[in-house]
N, C-alpha and C positions, 0 to 999 in steps of 0.2 A: 492318695486322698480322694474321697468321693466328691463328685460334682454336686453341689447343692443349688437348686433353683429357688431363689427367694420369690415371694409373692408379687413384688412390684417391679423387680429388676427387668423382667421381660414382658410386663403387662402391655397390652395394646395401647398405644397412644394415638388418639384421634386428632386430626388437625383442627384448628380453630375455624370459626366461620360456619356457613350453612352447608348442610350435607344431609344425606338420607341414611336412616338406620331401620332395622326391622325387629320385631318381636314375634315369638311363636304363639299363635292363638289355638287353644284346644277346641274352640268352637267347631272349626272345620279343618283342623290340622294344616293350617296355612301360615306362612310368614306374612305379617302385616306391616306395611311401610309407615314410617312417619318421617317428617323433615325436622331437623333440629339445628339451632344456632348455638355454637359453643363459643363462649367469650374468648377474646384474645387473652393470651397469657394465663389460661386457666390454671389455677392453683388447687390441686386436689386436697390440700389441707385447709382450704377456705370454703365456707358454706355459701352457696349462691341462690338467689331467688329464681323462680321458674314461672314463665308465662305460658299458658296453654291457649292456643287459638283454634277455634272450630270454624271450618269453612262452610259456605252455603252450598246450595244445589248446583249441579253441573260444574263442580270445582274439585280441587284435590289438595293434598298436603303441600306440594311445592308452590302452587299459587298462594296457598294460605300463608306460608311463611313470608312471601313477598307482601301480602296485604297488611299483615300486622306491623310490618316495618314501614308502612306507608308507601310502598313501591308498587305502582300499577303497571299495566302493559305499556310498552313504549309507543308514543304517539309521534307520527311524522308531521311534516308541515301540512298546513290546511290544504284541502282539495283546491286544485287550480293554481297553486303557487309552485314556483320552481322547486324541483326535488321532491314533489309529493310522493309519498308511499302510503299504502293503506295502514291503518292501525294494526299493531301486533295482535295476533290471535292468542287465545289462551293456550293453545297447543305450542305455539312458538315461545311464549313466555315460560311454559313449563320446562323447556329444554335446558335452561341454565339458571343459575342464581346470580343476580347482579350484586353490586356492592351494597352492603347494608350499613346503617349507622352503628358505630361501636357502642354496645351497651353491656353493662356488667350483669347481664341476665343470661340464663339459659332460656331459649324460646323454642317451643315445640308446636308442630301442627300435625295432627293425626290424619290419616286418609279416611278412617272411619267408614270403610266399605263403600265409599262413593256417596251417592245420594240416598242414604239410608236413615237419615235422621240421627238422633242421639239418645234413643232409648233402646233397651234390649241389647242386641249384639254389639252395635257400635259403642254403646255406653260401657259395656264390659271391656271393649278394646281400649278405651281411654284409660280406664283404671289399670289395665294390664300394661299399657304403655308407660304410665306413671311409675309402676313398680320396676319396669325395665330401666327407665332413666335413673331412678334412685339407686338401682344396683350398680350403675356405671359411674355415676357422678355424685359429688357431695352437694346435695340439695338441701336448702333451708326449708323445712316443712312448715315453718311459720310464715313463709313468704311465697306461697303458691297462689297464682292469680289466674283468672279465667276470663276469656273474652271470645267473641265470635260475631259473625254477621249473618243476617237473614235467618236461614234455617239454623246456622251456627249460633245466632243470637238466641233462638229458642232453646238450643242445646245448652247454652250458657245459663239460661234461667233454670232449666230442668236439673242439670248437674249441680248448679249452685244452691238450689233450694232443697234438693233431696239429700245433699251431703254438705250442709253449710259449714260444719266444723272442719272441713278440709281446706277451705279457701280463706285467704286474707282479704280479698276484694274481687268483685266481678264487674264486667262491663259488656252488657249486651248491646249490639248495634242493630237497628231496624229489625227487631226480633219478630218472628212469627210466634206470638205469645202462646205458650201451652194452655190448654183448656183449664187446667187446675191451678193456675197461678193465683187466683183469688184466695184459695185455701192455703196455698204454700207461702204466700208473701211474707207472713210473720216469721217464717224460718230464717229470714235474712236479718233478723234483729241485730246480729253481731258481725255482719259483713257489709261494708259499704257497697253501694250499687251506683254505677254511672250508666244511665240510659242515653243512647244517641239515636236520633231519627230526623229525617227530612220532613218538612210539613206538606210536601206533595207526594209523599210515599203512601201507597194504599194502606200500609200498616200503621200509619200515623195514629189513627184513633185507638187501636189496641195498645200501642206504646203509651199513649196518654192514660189509658185505663190502668195499665200496669203501674204507672207512676202513682196513681191514686191509691191503688192497693198497698204499695210500699209505704207511702206517707201515712196511711191510716194505721199502719202497724209500727210507726215510729222508726222505720228503717232509714239509716243514713242514705239519702237518695240525692244524686245530682242528675240533672236532666238537661240535655243539650238538644235544641231543635235548630235545624239549618233551614232558614227561609229559602223558598224556591227550589229546594233540593228534593229529588225523588228517592228511589230505592238504591241510592249509591252513597249514603252518608259516610261510608268507610273511607272514601277518598279524602274526607276532611277530618274525621275523628282520629285516624291513624297518622295524619300528616306530620312529618318531621319527628316521628317517634313519640308523639304526645302521650300515648297510652302508658309508656314506661315511666314517664315523669309522674303521671297520675297515680299509678300503682305504687310508686316509691314512697308514698305517704303512709302506707298502711302495713300493719303486721298483724297476724292472727293472734287472738287471745284464746288459747285452748281451754281456759277455765274462766269464762265470763261470769259475772255476778247474776245475770238474768238470762234464762233460756226460754224461748217459745218454740214449740215444734208441733207440726201437724203431719199426719201420715194416714194412709189407708192400706199399707202393705208392710209386712214384717221385714221385707228386704230393706226397707228404710225405717228402721225402728230406733235409731240412736242418733243423738246430737250432743256433742260436748260431754257433759257429765250426766245426761239424762238418757235412760233406756226405757222404752215402752214395752213392757213384757207381755201384756195381753190386751187384745181388743178384737173386734170383729173385722177381718179383712174384707175390703170392699166398701166399708163405711169409715168416715173420717173420725179419727181420734186426735185429740189435742191436749197439750200440757203447757202451762205457763208457770214456770218455777223460778223463784228468785230469792236471793238473800235480802232480808230487811235489816240485818245487823249481824254482828258476829255470832255464829251458831244460832241464828234465827232465820226462818224461812217461811214463805207462803207459797202454796201451790194451788192452782185451780185446774180442773180437767173437764173434758167432755168426751164421751164415748170411750173412755179408758177404763180398763178393769184391773190393771196391775202395772207398776213401774218401779224402777230402781234408780237411786241417786248415788252416783259414784263420786264421792267428795274428797277422796284422798288427795292431798297436795293443794287443795283450794285455800287461798289466803284468808278466806272468811270462815274457815272450818277448823276447829280444834278438837282432835280426837279424844283429848283428856277431859273435855267438858260436854255436858249434856246438850243435845241439839233440840231446840224448840221449833216445831214445824206445824203449820196449820194447813190442812188439806181439805179444800171445798168446805171450809168452816169448822172442821173438826180438828182439835188440838192434840198433839202428841209431844211427849218429852222422852228422848231416847239417847242412850250413850252407845256410840258405835265407832269402831276404829277407822273405817274407810267408806263403807257403802251401807245404805239403808233402803229397805224394800217395803212396798205396801201393795196390798191386793184387796179387792172387795169380797166380802162375805155377805151374801144376800143383800147386796147393794150398799153395804156399809164398809168404809175403809178400815182396814186392820193393818197392824205392823207385822206383816207376814210375807215371806218370799213366795211368789207364784212359781209353781213347778208344773210345766205342761205335761200332759199325758203322753204316753208312748206314741199315740196316733193323733195327736193334736196338730192343728195347723201351726206352722212355724216357718222360719226362713227356709226357702227351697221346697216347701211343701204347703203352699197356701193358695195356689191358683192366682188369677183366673186362667181361662183356657189359653190366652195369649202367651202366658209364661212358658208354655211347652216349646215354643219356637223362639224364645228369647235367649236360648243357650245352645250348647251342642245338642243337635237332634238329628234323627234319621227318619226318613219316610219309608214305611214298610207296607207292601201290598201282600195279599194272601195267596197262597197256592195249595192250602191244605186239602181243598175239595177237588183237586185235579181239574181246574177249569179248562175248557176247550181253547184252542188258539185265539179265537176272536175275543173271548172273555178275558183271557190272560192279557192280551194286547190292551184292552180297555182298562184293566186294573193298573197296568204299568203306566199308561197315559195319565190316569188320574193321580197317581202318586208323583209322577214327574211334573205335572202342572203345579201341584202343591209345593214342590221343592224348587221351582224355578223362580227365584227371587228377582230375576232380571226381566221377567215377562211383561209385555205390554207397557213399556216405559220409554217410548221414543222421545218424549218431550223433556222429562225431568232428569234423565241420566241413569246410569247403571247402578245396580246394587251388587256389590262384589261379595256375595255370601254363597257358599257352595256346599250345602248339606247333601248327604248321599241318599240314593234311592236303592232299596234292597228288597228282595223277596224274603218272606218270613224265614225260609230255610237257609238263607244266606247270613242271617244275623248271628254274630259270634258272641260268646260270653263277655269278651272285652267290650263289645258295643253296649251290652246291657249294663255293664259296670260304669260306663263313662258317659252315656248319652240318654237324653230324653227320646222316647219312641213315639212316633206318630203312626198309629196302627189303623189301617183301613180294612174294613170287613167285619165279620162276626166271628163268634167262637167256632163256627163250623168252617169258615173259609180262611181264617188267618190263625195259624198254629200258635202264635204268641198270645193272641186273645184267648184262645182255648187253653193255653198253658196256665194263664193267670186268672181263668174264669172264676175260680172260687174266691179270689181276693178282690175282684172288681165288683163295683156296686150295681152296675146296670148292664143289661144285655138286650139288644134289639132282636126280636124274633125273626126267624128266617123268612116268614111270609110277609114281612113288613118292608123289606129292603128296597122295593121298587117305588114305594110311595112316601116313606118316612126317612128322616135323617136324625140320627142320634149322635150327639157330640158331647164329650165330657173330658175333663182332666182329672187325674188321680195320682197320688204319690205312690211309687213302687220302686223298691230296690234303691232307695236314696236318690231317685230321680223321678221325673214325671212320665206318665203315659198319657197321650191324647188319643182317645178312641173315637173314630168316625165310622159308624155303621150305617149302611144304607146310603141315602143321598149325600153327596159331599157338602161340606159346610158352606161352600160358596155358591150353592144352587141359587139362581137369581130370585129376587123378590118378584112378586107378580106386579105387572104394570098398574099404576093407579089411573083412575079416570081423569082425562084432560091433563095428564102429567107425563112428561118424558121419563123413561126409565133411567134411574140414576145408576151410574157405574159403581159409585161408592168405593172407588179404589183410593186408598191412602197414598200420598206421595212417598211415604217412607217405608212402605211394606210391599211385598209381592202381590201379584194379582189375587192369589188365593188368601194369603195371610192378611190382606187389607180388611177382610171381613171380621177377623177375630177380635179386634178391640171392642166390638159391640156385644160380645158374649160375656157371660158370667162364668160359672163353673160348669154348667151343663145346660143343654137345650135339646128338646125333642120338637121337631116341626114336621108338618105334612105338606108335601109337594113343593112349597117355597118357604124361604126363611121368614116371611112375614106372617105365615100361618103357624103360630107357635102353640103347641099343645102344653108344654111345661118348660120352664126355665128358672134358673136361680143360682144361688150359692149354696154349696154344702155348708153346714155349720162348722164350728171350730173343732169338732171331732169327726169331720168328714161324713156326717149323716145328712140325709135329705129331710126337709121339714115335712110334717104330716100333711100339709096342704098340697105340696108338690108331689109327694108320694101318692096321694089319692088321685091326682091328675094322671100321673104316669100309669098307675094300675088301671084306671078307668079307660085308658086308650086301648087296652088289650094287646098292645104291641111291644111292651117292654116288660122284661122280668126285673123286678127290683129286689135286691138282696136286703 
């Protein structure tokens, strides 16, 4: 009789309590750690809620798991008393997990690349971690909760507001509030928010401002201020497992009656039953859509050119009855089985599905420049013109500096991102199929730029490379290329009179990449970044506006396709 291995009989069984797991990240082909608490007596036939905790700077996943359970570093007796020992360091606390309160939750804390913030690569890590957890355990997707402190509080706001339909509730502590929170605050209409901050925290004013934004958008907002407390409110907010009791009140409504959503990127174009099909990336688009009765809706928009309402399964929608919908004052009566789409024709709403062109901007092909390094990417220097040893050494150094995400960060901690640096002749077909390419040089010096020259929109002329810098992003082979010809994009700005030179390095990006958030889709500068000849966004068909095309042509230094 043949031996039959059943699917569960020999499945790996993990112990309950705190421990470390990993998932594989395709960004740099590394295993990324996270710490997880598994409830006692875990029953694989029962669905469990999940709390995601995001740590602050100079911290990690193991410390993070302690913090969310309200467990700090061990403190000895006061100085000068018998038995005095120094307080436990973070390193010492990282070495072991203490006893945690028993909770009927899975709790997870990602490493998120160290002190790298929670946008771009760390953001992808969190969603990949969630998929890994859901593949291992029976998670209730209507009870996913998000919390974090300091930089992790900012990450809580960012992930919560850009993907609101994922979370049942969020709780940011002493958050470094993201710049765009005023535009994004309404996205939290259907997720309760609990803000915590100390009134002596330098971030107290921004937390108060954040509260105002939420309340102005009718968001369920609870606000706890700790008198006399600085930037350590987590010691009080997470005490005795309070956050689990607060989260326990809430469950996600995947089909709410009313949805408000704002975005300026196709990568964040969906919330609940609303999909924003067409708008101008880089500019804010908003939709406010709600049922006013059974099969009756009202929608208002700004900056939006097309959208779809996916109504199948909604309690206020009957596919056998006509839907009455008013969009920016225009009325429609439509019968539809599940989804209804609208797009503008010469500025007027029509009941028509938007179909993007083959070369239109869309998810994964929208820019801006920063997006090229927000995923799997490789830095490529050129050797096509057979540079002499000194020139080759300089090119290698330039690409290596761009790729060093840990450079110049002695104060705020490491960034654990490890993209590769290759010569153009070393790039393999598999790299082209899986990675964004950051290409240094020109069509003459970098064989990959030369290979794709006919498909790329801009080329810096060979006689301009000493004085000019041309940087742009462009979709190619289902990925991005970021071309940097001439001066590198981090070439310093010129000193201003009576003003110290600003380093301008972001806490959450490498020395070179910290400059990129200021860029749009393309820039041509002379000598320094503050001497801009032309810059802007490509339009939705990846074309350059006539005004910027004229500036580029007038420079005499760029060939414009």
